[in-house]
VOFI-912487 format. One line per field, with one value per residue (C-alpha): residue number from 0; residue in three letters; chain; x, y, z. Coordinates in Angstrom, 3 decimals, padded with zeros to 6 digits. Example, Ala and Ser with C-alpha at 12.3 -4.5 7.8 and 13.67 -1.06 7.14 Angstrom:
<pts>
pos: c(0, 1);
code: c(ala, ser);
unit: c(A, A);
u: c(012.300, 013.670);
v: c(-004.500, -001.060);
w: c(007.800, 007.140);
</pts>
This chain:
<pts>
pos: c(0, 1, 2, 3, 4, 5, 6, 7, 8, 9, 10, 11, 12, 13, 14, 15, 16, 17, 18, 19, 20, 21, 22, 23, 24, 25, 26, 27, 28, 29, 30, 31, 32, 33, 34, 35, 36, 37, 38, 39, 40, 41, 42, 43, 44, 45, 46, 47, 48, 49, 50, 51, 52, 53, 54, 55, 56, 57, 58, 59, 60, 61, 62, 63, 64, 65, 66, 67, 68, 69, 70, 71, 72, 73, 74, 75, 76, 77, 78, 79, 80, 81, 82, 83, 84, 85, 86, 87, 88, 89, 90, 91, 92, 93, 94, 95, 96, 97, 98, 99, 100, 101, 102, 103, 104, 105, 106, 107, 108, 109, 110, 111, 112, 113, 114, 115, 116, 117, 118, 119, 120, 121, 122, 123, 124, 125, 126, 127, 128, 129, 130, 131, 132, 133, 134, 135, 136, 137, 138, 139, 140, 141, 142, 143, 144, 145, 146, 147, 148, 149, 150, 151, 152, 153, 154, 155, 156, 157, 158, 159, 160, 161, 162, 163, 164, 165, 166, 167, 168, 169, 170, 171, 172, 173, 174, 175, 176, 177, 178, 179, 180, 181, 182, 183, 184, 185, 186, 187, 188, 189, 190, 191, 192, 193, 194, 195, 196, 197, 198, 199, 200, 201, 202, 203, 204, 205, 206, 207, 208, 209, 210, 211, 212, 213, 214, 215, 216, 217, 218, 219, 220, 221, 222, 223, 224, 225, 226, 227, 228, 229, 230, 231, 232, 233, 234, 235, 236, 237, 238, 239, 240, 241, 242, 243, 244, 245, 246, 247, 248, 249, 250, 251, 252, 253, 254, 255, 256, 257, 258, 259, 260, 261, 262, 263, 264, 265, 266, 267, 268, 269, 270, 271, 272, 273, 274, 275, 276, 277, 278, 279, 280, 281, 282, 283, 284, 285, 286, 287, 288, 289, 290, 291, 292, 293, 294, 295, 296, 297, 298, 299, 300, 301, 302, 303, 304, 305, 306, 307, 308, 309, 310, 311, 312, 313, 314, 315, 316, 317, 318, 319, 320, 321, 322, 323, 324, 325, 326, 327, 328, 329, 330, 331, 332, 333, 334, 335, 336, 337, 338, 339, 340, 341, 342, 343, 344, 345, 346, 347, 348, 349, 350, 351, 352, 353, 354, 355, 356, 357, 358, 359, 360, 361, 362, 363);
code: c(unk, unk, unk, unk, unk, unk, unk, unk, unk, unk, unk, unk, unk, unk, unk, unk, unk, unk, unk, unk, unk, unk, unk, unk, unk, unk, unk, unk, unk, unk, unk, unk, unk, unk, unk, unk, unk, unk, unk, unk, unk, unk, unk, unk, unk, unk, unk, unk, unk, unk, unk, unk, unk, unk, unk, unk, unk, unk, unk, unk, unk, unk, unk, unk, unk, unk, unk, unk, unk, unk, unk, unk, unk, unk, unk, unk, unk, unk, unk, unk, unk, unk, unk, unk, unk, unk, unk, unk, unk, unk, unk, unk, unk, unk, unk, unk, unk, unk, unk, unk, unk, unk, unk, unk, unk, unk, unk, unk, unk, unk, unk, unk, unk, unk, unk, unk, unk, unk, unk, unk, unk, unk, unk, unk, unk, unk, unk, unk, unk, unk, unk, unk, unk, unk, unk, unk, unk, unk, unk, unk, unk, unk, unk, unk, unk, unk, unk, unk, unk, unk, unk, unk, unk, unk, unk, unk, unk, unk, unk, unk, unk, unk, unk, unk, unk, unk, unk, unk, unk, unk, unk, unk, unk, unk, unk, unk, unk, unk, unk, unk, unk, unk, unk, unk, unk, unk, unk, unk, unk, unk, unk, unk, unk, unk, unk, unk, unk, unk, unk, unk, unk, unk, unk, unk, unk, unk, unk, unk, unk, unk, unk, unk, unk, unk, unk, unk, unk, unk, unk, unk, unk, unk, unk, unk, unk, unk, unk, unk, unk, unk, unk, unk, unk, unk, unk, unk, unk, unk, unk, unk, unk, unk, unk, unk, unk, unk, unk, unk, unk, unk, unk, unk, unk, unk, unk, unk, unk, unk, unk, unk, unk, unk, unk, unk, unk, unk, unk, unk, unk, unk, unk, unk, unk, unk, unk, unk, unk, unk, unk, unk, unk, unk, unk, unk, unk, unk, unk, unk, unk, unk, unk, unk, unk, unk, unk, unk, unk, unk, unk, unk, unk, unk, unk, unk, unk, unk, unk, unk, unk, unk, unk, unk, unk, unk, unk, unk, unk, unk, unk, unk, unk, unk, unk, unk, unk, unk, unk, unk, unk, unk, unk, unk, unk, unk, unk, unk, unk, unk, unk, unk, unk, unk, unk, unk, unk, unk, unk, unk, unk, unk, unk, unk, unk, unk, unk, unk, unk, unk, unk, unk, unk, unk, unk, unk);
unit: c(A, A, A, A, A, A, A, A, A, A, A, A, A, A, A, A, A, A, A, A, A, A, A, A, A, A, A, A, A, A, A, A, A, A, A, A, A, A, A, A, A, A, A, A, A, A, A, A, A, A, A, A, A, A, A, A, A, A, A, A, A, A, A, A, A, A, A, A, A, A, A, A, A, A, A, A, A, A, A, A, A, A, A, A, A, A, A, A, A, A, A, A, A, A, A, A, A, A, A, A, A, A, A, A, A, A, A, A, A, A, A, A, A, A, A, A, A, A, A, A, A, A, A, A, A, A, A, A, A, A, A, A, A, A, A, A, A, A, A, A, A, A, A, A, A, A, A, A, A, A, A, A, A, A, A, A, A, A, A, A, A, A, A, A, A, A, A, A, A, A, A, A, A, A, A, A, A, A, A, A, A, A, A, A, A, A, A, A, A, A, A, A, A, A, A, A, A, A, A, A, A, A, A, A, A, A, A, A, A, A, A, A, A, A, A, A, A, A, A, A, A, A, A, A, A, A, A, A, A, A, A, A, A, A, A, A, A, A, A, A, A, A, A, A, A, A, A, A, A, A, A, A, A, A, A, A, A, A, A, A, A, A, A, A, A, A, A, A, A, A, A, A, A, A, A, A, A, A, A, A, A, A, A, A, A, A, A, A, A, A, A, A, A, A, A, A, A, A, A, A, A, A, A, A, A, A, A, A, A, A, A, A, A, A, A, A, A, A, A, A, A, A, A, A, A, A, A, A, A, A, A, A, A, A, A, A, A, A, A, A, A, A, A, A, A, A, A, A, A, A, A, A, A, A, A, A, A, A, A, A, A, A, A, A);
u: c(120.934, 117.967, 120.321, 122.366, 119.148, 118.237, 121.609, 121.054, 117.617, 119.082, 121.826, 119.240, 117.500, 120.768, 120.631, 117.506, 117.885, 118.726, 116.263, 114.664, 111.959, 108.696, 107.195, 104.557, 105.972, 104.271, 106.205, 109.654, 109.187, 107.535, 105.849, 108.012, 106.311, 104.107, 105.719, 105.100, 106.461, 107.766, 106.158, 107.518, 106.123, 106.769, 104.030, 103.028, 101.514, 099.407, 097.525, 100.425, 100.368, 103.549, 105.669, 106.307, 109.403, 111.284, 112.737, 113.130, 113.549, 112.078, 109.016, 108.332, 108.654, 106.397, 103.647, 104.046, 103.829, 100.768, 098.942, 099.871, 098.214, 095.075, 095.237, 096.931, 100.298, 102.489, 106.134, 107.935, 109.893, 106.668, 105.485, 105.706, 105.802, 105.627, 102.282, 103.441, 106.037, 107.550, 107.479, 108.399, 105.577, 106.382, 104.186, 104.289, 101.924, 100.806, 100.806, 097.653, 096.392, 093.590, 092.381, 090.308, 092.233, 093.505, 097.059, 098.902, 101.442, 104.306, 105.005, 108.496, 109.605, 112.291, 112.972, 113.343, 109.744, 109.433, 106.291, 103.707, 101.042, 097.588, 098.623, 096.834, 098.716, 097.581, 096.962, 100.298, 101.060, 103.011, 105.259, 106.970, 110.523, 109.346, 108.104, 104.410, 101.821, 100.264, 098.540, 097.436, 097.756, 095.874, 094.641, 095.305, 098.678, 098.803, 101.843, 100.980, 102.876, 103.409, 105.971, 105.317, 107.584, 106.853, 109.050, 112.232, 110.783, 109.826, 108.284, 108.253, 106.854, 107.797, 109.163, 107.141, 108.584, 107.421, 103.725, 101.477, 098.165, 096.319, 094.524, 095.719, 096.310, 094.044, 095.491, 094.977, 096.789, 097.569, 100.978, 100.551, 101.798, 100.499, 101.660, 100.652, 101.534, 104.393, 102.086, 104.569, 104.710, 108.132, 108.557, 111.612, 113.047, 113.855, 116.924, 118.482, 119.602, 120.167, 118.943, 115.776, 115.150, 115.387, 112.833, 110.564, 110.632, 109.845, 107.036, 105.392, 105.540, 104.109, 101.278, 100.427, 100.755, 102.981, 106.456, 105.428, 108.131, 111.655, 114.437, 116.105, 118.779, 119.149, 116.621, 113.843, 111.642, 109.302, 105.898, 104.234, 100.556, 099.039, 095.749, 093.822, 095.070, 095.477, 091.959, 092.496, 096.103, 095.171, 094.044, 097.444, 099.171, 096.899, 097.820, 101.538, 101.392, 100.046, 102.687, 104.748, 108.494, 111.252, 113.420, 117.158, 118.433, 122.145, 124.215, 124.478, 125.556, 124.343, 125.907, 125.279, 128.092, 126.209, 123.337, 125.157, 122.696, 123.698, 121.447, 122.506, 120.905, 120.410, 122.889, 125.870, 128.785, 132.468, 135.397, 138.350, 138.725, 140.581, 140.206, 140.925, 139.346, 140.845, 141.138, 138.453, 139.387, 137.159, 138.002, 135.369, 135.727, 133.401, 133.955, 132.003, 131.553, 129.725, 126.799, 126.990, 123.872, 124.164, 124.344, 121.023, 119.276, 116.980, 119.005, 121.093, 124.618, 124.449, 126.842, 126.725, 128.303, 129.749, 130.552, 132.774, 133.016, 135.702, 135.689, 138.003, 139.202, 142.889, 145.383, 146.643, 147.967, 145.242, 145.337, 143.876, 140.734, 139.008, 135.512, 132.730, 130.675, 127.817, 128.176, 125.607, 128.203, 130.540, 127.756, 126.799, 130.402, 130.913, 127.578, 128.621, 131.488, 129.321, 130.640, 128.731, 127.274, 130.114, 132.556, 130.627, 130.883, 134.666, 134.981, 132.763, 134.815, 138.042, 136.586, 135.681, 139.159, 140.632, 138.403, 136.741, 133.286, 131.299, 128.807, 128.436, 129.253, 127.232, 128.293, 125.699);
v: c(006.103, 003.743, 000.827, 002.832, 003.754, 000.063, -000.739, 001.960, 000.526, -002.939, -001.613, -000.029, -003.383, -004.894, -002.739, -004.569, -007.347, -010.687, -013.511, -016.484, -015.760, -017.671, -019.127, -021.665, -025.077, -025.034, -021.856, -023.337, -027.035, -029.476, -032.828, -035.509, -036.915, -033.882, -032.498, -031.969, -034.067, -032.706, -033.731, -033.370, -033.845, -033.077, -031.545, -029.289, -025.798, -025.106, -022.103, -019.671, -016.723, -017.509, -017.317, -021.054, -023.133, -022.835, -025.887, -027.822, -031.534, -032.780, -030.536, -031.826, -035.446, -034.806, -033.422, -036.336, -038.905, -037.226, -037.163, -040.773, -041.855, -040.143, -042.102, -039.419, -040.285, -037.232, -036.982, -034.930, -033.068, -031.647, -030.291, -026.526, -025.678, -021.884, -022.133, -024.941, -024.988, -027.952, -027.348, -028.897, -028.909, -028.852, -028.979, -029.839, -032.482, -031.241, -033.596, -035.710, -034.663, -036.966, -037.956, -035.138, -032.368, -029.524, -028.139, -025.315, -026.047, -024.106, -024.370, -023.582, -023.495, -025.990, -024.703, -021.273, -020.133, -016.387, -016.401, -018.766, -016.059, -017.278, -020.937, -024.073, -026.860, -030.231, -033.100, -033.845, -036.636, -035.518, -038.153, -038.437, -039.554, -043.193, -042.890, -043.179, -040.717, -038.737, -035.881, -034.772, -031.150, -029.213, -025.663, -022.099, -020.548, -017.416, -015.170, -012.027, -010.174, -009.955, -009.904, -007.885, -007.238, -005.434, -003.781, -004.311, -002.831, -004.955, -004.589, -007.115, -007.360, -010.110, -013.435, -014.611, -018.143, -019.251, -019.439, -020.760, -022.590, -022.034, -025.220, -026.644, -030.250, -032.918, -035.360, -038.928, -040.852, -040.216, -040.991, -043.883, -042.848, -043.662, -040.836, -042.544, -046.150, -046.233, -044.737, -041.914, -038.359, -036.971, -033.193, -031.782, -028.322, -026.181, -024.823, -027.665, -026.587, -028.638, -025.890, -025.290, -029.035, -029.291, -026.488, -028.323, -031.524, -029.661, -027.633, -030.654, -032.779, -029.902, -029.411, -033.134, -033.600, -036.661, -037.518, -038.463, -036.480, -037.846, -035.957, -038.009, -035.442, -031.665, -031.551, -034.020, -035.125, -038.122, -037.877, -041.173, -041.596, -042.879, -044.706, -041.440, -040.140, -043.355, -042.901, -039.157, -038.673, -035.475, -033.986, -034.452, -032.888, -029.869, -029.600, -029.912, -027.135, -024.675, -025.408, -022.291, -022.883, -020.588, -020.653, -020.150, -018.277, -018.438, -015.328, -014.617, -011.766, -011.944, -009.622, -009.177, -007.303, -006.944, -005.013, -003.612, -005.257, -006.042, -008.012, -009.066, -010.871, -009.514, -011.976, -010.819, -009.540, -008.847, -009.406, -007.070, -004.854, -001.826, -001.328, 001.089, 001.141, 003.523, 006.861, 005.852, 004.450, 003.278, 002.366, 000.710, 000.124, -001.711, -001.445, -002.934, -000.835, -001.527, 000.584, 000.716, 002.079, 004.416, 003.011, 001.915, 002.328, -000.240, -000.459, -003.380, -003.616, -004.041, -004.170, -001.293, -001.529, 001.694, 001.813, 004.402, 004.806, 006.954, 007.738, 009.793, 010.376, 011.060, 008.221, 007.531, 004.633, 002.238, 000.481, -002.881, -002.529, -005.045, -006.258, -007.482, -004.988, -005.503, -005.213, -002.441, -000.262, -000.730, 000.037, 003.209, 004.373, 003.757, 005.324, 008.436, 008.771, 008.103, 004.598, 002.885, -000.624, -001.840, -000.512, -002.465, -005.637, -005.281, -004.627, -007.566, -009.853, -008.643, -009.076, -012.665, -013.395, -011.913, -014.136, -011.135, -011.624, -013.969, -014.968, -016.909, -014.724, -015.545, -013.828, -014.023);
w: c(-145.685, -145.213, -144.623, -142.113, -140.300, -140.216, -138.662, -136.020, -135.202, -134.888, -132.676, -130.381, -130.143, -128.978, -125.870, -124.632, -122.058, -123.617, -123.119, -124.778, -127.322, -126.931, -130.094, -131.000, -131.822, -135.237, -136.131, -135.467, -136.262, -138.664, -138.197, -139.783, -142.887, -143.461, -146.612, -150.295, -153.166, -156.451, -159.735, -163.275, -166.776, -170.455, -172.561, -175.430, -175.371, -178.491, -179.841, -179.758, -182.145, -184.024, -180.867, -180.509, -181.213, -184.477, -186.200, -182.955, -183.689, -180.392, -180.739, -184.248, -183.107, -180.111, -182.365, -184.784, -181.970, -180.456, -183.789, -184.507, -181.235, -182.558, -185.828, -187.930, -189.433, -190.107, -191.110, -188.412, -191.095, -192.516, -189.185, -188.616, -184.930, -184.747, -182.928, -180.596, -177.810, -175.975, -172.235, -168.909, -166.371, -162.646, -159.568, -155.862, -154.536, -151.087, -148.105, -147.756, -151.214, -152.360, -155.860, -157.302, -155.528, -157.710, -157.568, -159.308, -162.043, -163.648, -167.381, -168.725, -172.368, -173.457, -176.954, -178.517, -178.107, -177.713, -175.570, -174.090, -174.044, -175.037, -175.166, -173.983, -172.250, -173.549, -171.155, -169.460, -167.011, -163.931, -162.403, -159.053, -158.303, -158.345, -161.942, -161.090, -162.373, -159.524, -161.370, -164.847, -165.967, -168.642, -169.101, -170.255, -169.490, -167.357, -167.871, -165.973, -168.687, -172.451, -175.235, -178.423, -181.404, -184.663, -187.275, -185.322, -182.120, -179.129, -175.706, -172.896, -169.382, -166.933, -168.216, -171.250, -171.518, -168.047, -167.196, -164.474, -164.522, -161.240, -160.173, -163.475, -162.414, -160.995, -158.472, -159.695, -156.979, -153.308, -151.878, -149.427, -146.000, -142.535, -140.311, -137.070, -137.882, -135.361, -132.676, -132.326, -133.595, -134.427, -134.398, -136.226, -135.499, -138.523, -136.700, -134.655, -131.195, -128.024, -125.690, -127.686, -127.866, -124.078, -123.799, -126.269, -124.207, -120.974, -122.582, -124.234, -121.083, -119.048, -121.558, -121.717, -117.970, -118.302, -119.706, -123.251, -125.121, -125.582, -127.370, -130.119, -131.016, -131.310, -134.153, -133.353, -130.483, -130.338, -128.659, -127.726, -128.539, -125.311, -125.076, -124.879, -128.221, -130.219, -131.556, -132.107, -133.322, -135.172, -131.876, -130.232, -133.240, -132.900, -129.212, -129.978, -132.557, -129.983, -127.319, -126.528, -126.482, -125.224, -128.323, -127.786, -130.822, -131.589, -132.199, -135.931, -138.169, -141.777, -144.335, -148.057, -149.749, -153.049, -151.476, -148.450, -146.062, -142.468, -140.099, -136.601, -133.688, -130.184, -128.671, -130.704, -128.615, -129.160, -126.846, -126.199, -129.215, -130.536, -134.255, -137.088, -140.540, -143.093, -141.286, -138.760, -135.372, -132.583, -129.004, -126.840, -123.128, -120.756, -116.986, -114.097, -110.937, -107.669, -106.541, -102.698, -100.871, -097.889, -094.372, -092.830, -096.194, -097.773, -100.988, -102.194, -103.506, -107.308, -110.239, -112.713, -116.165, -117.552, -121.275, -122.879, -126.656, -128.243, -131.953, -134.091, -137.645, -137.011, -136.875, -133.371, -131.363, -130.232, -126.900, -126.002, -123.905, -121.679, -120.954, -123.237, -125.220, -127.610, -131.341, -131.160, -129.432, -132.386, -134.862, -132.979, -132.935, -136.654, -137.595, -135.652, -138.126, -141.175, -141.850, -144.657, -144.436, -146.650, -144.028, -141.399, -143.476, -143.742, -140.011, -139.041, -141.253, -139.651, -136.152, -136.989, -138.296, -135.122, -132.981, -131.326, -132.846, -130.629, -133.290, -136.503, -139.507, -142.627, -145.849, -148.647);
</pts>
């Protein structure tokens, strides 16, 4: 019932006048080059209370190699690893991170460890895609849960073989990148669109007071750094982020059959339609009339759209109807008959196949 109510609310929103939605440029776009980089490392978590790896060959060899570097020679076969777990350590190096900065890391078991609770990650080098070490991780694991077993009974909360270490890695090397070397700033839209890009160019040029923005394609725009901002490139980026853009959002319908969720945009419409689903049938008609004012009055002649929705549960012949109607009219008609969200998903899919749904249908 909550999902049906959500569909009704969305349908009511469809009845509002359609128009572009203003948004800050920083909320719909990114600055090219300003991104994180993934780091990866292999390490050992020690101090576990018997919940570590069993007879895992790579864990035994890892412990033997570590001890050998410390001057202690141990045969890997003689190593018992129930208090140690081999793990993969992952992290994201933020943009412009400098040596000494701290970042969060995630620790994930590789073997058959039952839990990483109470463990300590030993010093682990984190490498980037180029093979260079950019950070070093070490610290106490934080599960946010537990795993207990005794006498054949067990209790578990959350996922005990994956842990986090907040601020658990120190950045040792910064990624060399000069954002303003080309004396240009490239802004990339998260949802490429030619109309929105045109609005971005107009808004940026209006804000800067000169034609400094040039569209490269539907996703990116280049802004030249003039003499005024060459010494303060960060300042122009701050100005660009606050520019308001009339975003042109495409018509989309997103459905999730597993959860019965239906989400639709305000621009979704359907063409001529007459449909039946099971024992439900819906006929929607949209007609345009002319409102003529009385003689010598101050009124104006305007167009008035009259919509007529007919619903029923008995099977009868359906006739083709004309005019464009919103998808909200269909949703209202089906909700009046108690159609479930899964019924809506089936109908939307059929409308798309028939070419009557003027929107992109995304099925999750």
